[in-house]
C-alpha positions in Angstrom: 72.8 52.9 77.7 69.0 52.5 77.5 66.6 54.9 75.8 65.4 56.1 79.2 69.0 56.9 80.2 69.6 58.9 77.0 66.4 60.8 77.6 67.2 61.7 81.2 70.7 62.7 80.2 69.3 65.0 77.5 66.9 66.6 80.0 69.8 67.2 82.4 71.9 68.8 79.7 69.0 71.1 78.6 68.3 72.1 82.2 71.9 73.0 82.9 72.2 74.9 79.7 69.1 76.9 80.4 70.3 77.8 83.9 73.7 78.9 82.5 72.0 81.1 79.9 69.8 82.8 82.5 72.8 83.6 84.6 74.7 84.9 81.6 71.9 87.1 80.5 71.6 88.7 83.9 75.3 89.4 84.0 75.4 91.0 80.6 74.0 94.3 81.8 77.3 96.2 81.7 76.0 99.6 82.6 77.9 101.5 85.3 74.9 101.3 87.7 74.5 97.5 87.2 78.2 96.9 87.8 78.2 99.1 90.9 75.2 97.3 92.4 76.8 93.9 91.7 80.1 94.8 93.4 78.8 97.0 96.1 79.8 96.0 99.7 77.1 94.6 101.8 78.2 96.5 104.9 80.8 98.8 106.4 83.3 98.3 109.2 84.9 101.2 111.1 87.5 101.1 113.8 86.7 103.0 117.0 87.0 106.7 116.3 87.6 106.3 112.5 84.2 107.3 111.3 81.2 108.7 113.0 78.1 106.5 113.3 74.9 108.3 112.4 72.0 107.4 114.5 68.6 107.8 112.9 65.5 107.3 114.8 62.4 105.8 113.2 60.3 108.8 114.1 62.7 111.3 112.5 63.8 112.9 115.8 65.1 111.9 119.2 63.0 109.7 121.3 61.9 110.9 124.7 63.4 109.6 127.9 60.1 108.0 128.8 59.9 106.2 125.4 63.5 104.9 125.7 62.9 103.8 129.3 59.7 102.1 128.5 61.2 100.2 125.6 64.7 99.3 126.6 65.3 100.1 130.3 62.2 99.0 132.1 63.0 95.3 132.0 66.0 95.6 134.4 65.3 98.9 136.1 61.8 97.9 137.3 63.0 94.5 138.7 66.6 95.2 139.8 67.9 92.5 137.4 71.7 92.1 137.3 72.0 94.7 140.1 70.3 97.5 138.2 69.0 100.3 140.5 65.2 100.2 140.5 63.5 103.3 139.1 62.0 105.4 141.9 64.2 103.9 144.6 66.2 106.9 145.8 68.4 104.7 148.0 69.5 102.6 145.1 70.5 105.6 143.1 72.1 107.6 145.9 75.6 105.9 145.7 75.6 106.3 141.9 74.6 109.9 142.0 77.2 110.6 144.7 79.8 109.9 141.9 78.3 112.6 139.8 75.8 112.6 136.9 78.6 112.7 134.3 80.0 109.4 135.6 76.5 107.9 135.7 75.9 109.0 132.0 79.3 107.6 131.0 78.6 104.2 132.6 75.2 104.0 131.0 76.6 104.9 127.5 79.7 102.7 127.6 78.5 100.0 129.9 79.5 99.1 133.5 79.5 95.9 135.5 76.3 94.0 134.5 74.9 96.7 132.3 75.8 96.5 128.6 76.7 99.6 126.7 73.5 101.7 126.2 71.6 99.0 128.1 70.5 97.1 125.0 69.4 100.2 123.0 72.1 100.0 120.3 70.4 102.6 118.1 69.9 105.1 120.9 72.0 108.3 120.7 73.9 109.4 123.8 71.3 112.2 124.3 68.5 109.6 124.3 70.3 107.5 126.9 70.8 110.6 129.1 67.1 111.5 128.7 66.2 108.0 129.8 68.4 108.3 132.9 66.8 111.7 133.7 63.4 110.0 133.4 64.3 107.2 135.8 65.6 109.7 138.3 62.4 111.7 138.1 60.2 108.6 139.0 
């Protein structure tokens, strides 16, 4: 092997050794907190009904029906996309209201036909969805 080959081989060995030592030094912190942070799960999985999901809004309280509508509902309910009843069109809402508001709320929260559950607002509480429906009905 040439001198250049020995030199490159030596550099590679030194680099691998240095990287190994850096990893070993980081893993030598054996405090309970350090171990817990290294083995902590990155997420949680719950089966339906197993554990409640806490919904926290960014503002610290529930969003108004107007805010939820303007952020999540307006895209479909202002154009009628995917068969969505248009806000302010009493005729479009009449057959849905004839089934009762509780059923309307249930469909909005759980999804129905072309509408996904909570209509794309996955972090909305049930009360926020109901407030958005009430806002649409008031237009």
